[in-house]
N, C-alpha and C positions, 0 to 999 in steps of 0.2 A: 329691688336693686338684686335681692336672693325674695325666693317665691320657693316654699316647701307645700309640697302638695301633700294628701294623704300619705303621707311616709310611717313605714315601717321599718321594723329590723327584728327579725328572731334569732336565737343559740340557739340550736337544737331542740327544736319549736316552742322555746319558751321565748316572749313577747319582753324585749327590752324597753320601747316601745312600741307606739300602734295608729291611727284615724290623725296625723300630725300633721296642723295644718297655719303658716307662719307665715307672717312679708317681713325684711329685715327693712328699712329703707337709709336713707341715705342721711348725713347728719347727725344722727344717733347712735347711740352708745347703748349695746346689750352683754345685761349682765345674767349667765347663766351658771342656777344653781342644782342643787342637790346637795344628797345626803352618797357618802364614798358609794363609791359601784353603780349609781342610779345612769351614767350612759352620757356626764357633761362631753368626754375628751370623746367618745365616741361622735356621740352628736356631730363634733369640732369638725374628723376626720368625716363627715357621711359630705358636713356642706363643701368641703373644701375636696374632692370625687377622691379623696385617699378609699374610703369606703362606701361601697354597694351599697344601699337598705335591701330592705327586702320585697319594699312594695314600693306604691309611689315617686315620684322623682325633687329633685332642686334643681330647678330654674335658673339660670342667672344669666345676661345677659356675655356674651362671649368677647364683645366689644374693651369691656369694664379685667382691671387688673385684681386679681388677688396677690394678698401674700401670707402670709404663715408661719408664723410658730415656730421654728424646729427644735426639737428637742432630742435630738443626737451630738454630743459636746464634739465629740470627732471628727464627724464628716468632711470637717474641711480644713482637716489638720494638714494635708497637701500645698494647701493655698496662702495666699496671703490676709492681712486680715480687709483691707480692701481693698481685693475681690473678695473675698469672702460677704462681704454688705452688696458688692454691686453686683450680684449674684439675686439680693433680694426683685433686682429688676432682671430676670431672665435674658428678653429683647435687648436690651442691653449692653448688659456681661457679653451674648452673640455677636452683635455689631462688634461691641472693639476687640473682640479678636480675629473678627474676617481683617479689619484691619489692619492689623498686626501683622499677620498672618499674610497679606495683601501688600505692602511694603517691606515687608524683609524678605519678597522675591527677588529674585538676581535678577531672570527677563519678564522686567514689569512690561506688558503686554500695553497695545491700546485697549483691550478687551477689561483688563485690571482695572485701566485709570477711570475708565466708565463704569464700571462697580464701584471703585474708589470712591467717586461724585455721587452717589448713590448712597454708598455707607457713610461720608460723610453728611448729606444732608439728614439721614435720618438719624444718625448721632445727638445731633445739632439738636434737632425739631425733641428727643428725650431727652436734654437737659444734660448730656453725654460732656459742657465741658466743665458745667455746675456739680459733676458729682460728685467732685474729690475734696472741691469744701463741705456740700452738703455732710459725707460722710464724715469727717475730723467733724464739723459739729454734733452729727448725733453720736459720736466716740465720747466727748466732753461735756455732753448733755448730762449724761451718762456718767462718765466720774471719769473715766480714762482719755487719756495723753494722746491728740488727734498726728502723735510718731509715733501709734505704734503701728498709722497704717497701716505702712511697707512690713510689716513683720511679720515669721508665719507661723499660725496659728497654732502653730503644736508646741509654742517653743510659750504658750501664754499659762496662766492659772485656768483651772474650771472658772472662777467667778466673773472672770474676765472677757472667756467665751462664751458665758452667759452672755453677758450685756452684750456681746459683738452680735453672737446671732439676730438679737432684739431691735440692734438695730437694724440691722440684714433686713428683718420684718415691716419696717418705718422707712426704709429708706424709698425715693423715690415716687413720694404722692401714689401709691397704690389705690384703686376707692373700692376695696374694700380688707379689712385688716384681721385676719380670728388669731387670738390670743389664747393660752392655753397655759394659765398659772406664772403671766410674764413678772411678777413683780418676784418671783424666787432668787436667793439670790441677789436683791438689790438690799440698795442702804437704803436709809430713810430721802437725805438727796433725790439720789434717782428717778427716785421714786417716786417722790414730787416733779420732779422732769417730764417723768412718764403724762400725768396727770397732765399738766399743760400742754405738755403735746397733746393728748386725745383731749380737749375742751376746746382746740382750736384744730382739729382734725375734722376735714369738711364730709367724710367720706363714711363708712359702717364699720363699725366694730363690732369684734363680739369675742367676749373675753370670756373667760372661764378662770375665776380666782375663790381661793377662801376669804381671804385682804377684805372683811366687810368693810373696814373704810374709804380702803379703791373704790369698791364699788360704789361705795355712799360718795364718793366723788365727781366718779365719770362716768356713770351707769342714768341711762335714762329712761331705760327699759331694765325689766328682769323676766328671764326665761327659767319657769319652776320647770325642772324634771323627775318628776315624783308621782306615784304610782303608774307607773305603764303611759303615764300621760306628760306632756311638753306643752305648757303654757305660758301664755305671754303675756302681760302686765305694763303696766305705767308704772314712772316712777322706780326711783334709788331701793335698794337694799332697808337702808333703815322704812321706809316708807308700805314695801311688801308684807317687812315684819310686825310690824302696830298694827299694819290691819289686819293681820291673822291672828293676832294676842287677842284680839277685838272680836274675831269673827268667832274665835273658838272660846270666848266666854261667853259672849249668847249660847253657842253652843249645850254650852254646858248648863246653863242655865235651864235652857229645854227639857235637857235628860233631868235637870232636877222634878221641874213639874212635870214630866212623864213618870218620873219617878212615882214621886204621890197620886197621879193618878192611878198607878197600878196599883198601893196599896189600897188605896179608898175599892177598890173593883177587889181584891182578891180580900177583904173585907167583909164585902157587903154579900157577897157569894158564899164564903164560909156563912154565915148570919142567917142568911137565908134559904140555901141551897135545901135543905130538909121543909124547906114549911114552903104547902101544896100552890098558897096565893100568894107568896112571891115565885116561886119555882121561873115560871119566863120570865121574870124582870133580869132572875139569877141568869136564866140559861143569856139572854142577849150581854151580859152583862161576862161575859166567859165566854165570848165572840168578842166583844169587843177589848177584851184584856189581852184573848192571843193575838187580834188583831197590830197592839199598840203592844208586845214583844214581838212581831216580826219585822214593823217599823222599826223597834230601836234596835235592831241587827244590825240594820242602817248605819245610826247612828255611835259607833264608837272611832276610835284613830281617825278607821281611814274614809268614814262615812263625813264627819267631819272634815276632816281637812281638808275632803271633793266638796263641801258645803263652804268652806272657808273663799275655798282660791273661787268657786263659783261665784263668790257674793266678791270679790275683788274685782272677778272681772268686768263685773258690772259697772264698777267705776274707768274702766277702760273708756268705753261708750262714748260717757262725762265729758272729754278729753277731746 
């Protein structure tokens, strides 16, 4: 569904991430995680085409429709709630406006009649006759009255605008849905409804969220953005987190053993470096000690983190 090849992004000569190779497929929900500033929202903007990468490419079948949760709550103030939701399927909205403009003409010609017939056929193919019903169900699912459908967006409070924009991103059975913090300003009931909706959704979902409970309930995979890398792992957030903690404990144990070995080598060197009969052994242990120190410089937080992620990545091959 979405192929990411050798993707890289730089700002002012600094790499945000590089050499990213990922494949997102239908029927899965991918939770994007990482520290603030790691580039989660930026990554979604690259996938949506809003931002061009510095290197590499994102390939999406042009026949597939992608829907993106909009963040500007005032962008649709001039429209009704129904129009705003309908814009989640741009072609359907365009066909509807063309139809309305055509039927409003005073001098309706034969050519207009032919065009109207074509538009009506496409409108039906795009499930246009069910659009109002679907939009109303989305509003109700998110805890809003479907009577709001023909209210102006600029009359709605901020939390209701958020829900309308979320309904827009879910409308019309898109093939791909990109959601950036979709649970913000949602009540528990609305979040539960969204979880059920995504569980039944057959396309590809890629979601950025700080809500661990939400990620656990909806995600089949975790996309971790860290140390200028983006890695993909099988499982929900808890599986990823527990596996990470396990491997960090393993790495700490390895570091502890390395510390003990280094102390042993230091003691030997201090004891025998002045003894000619033991000088060769002491010299070899000095070299071993330097080698151990060099290796250990790779095992602090960053190194442990990378080792953890590599180990978890190996689990994916078993699924």
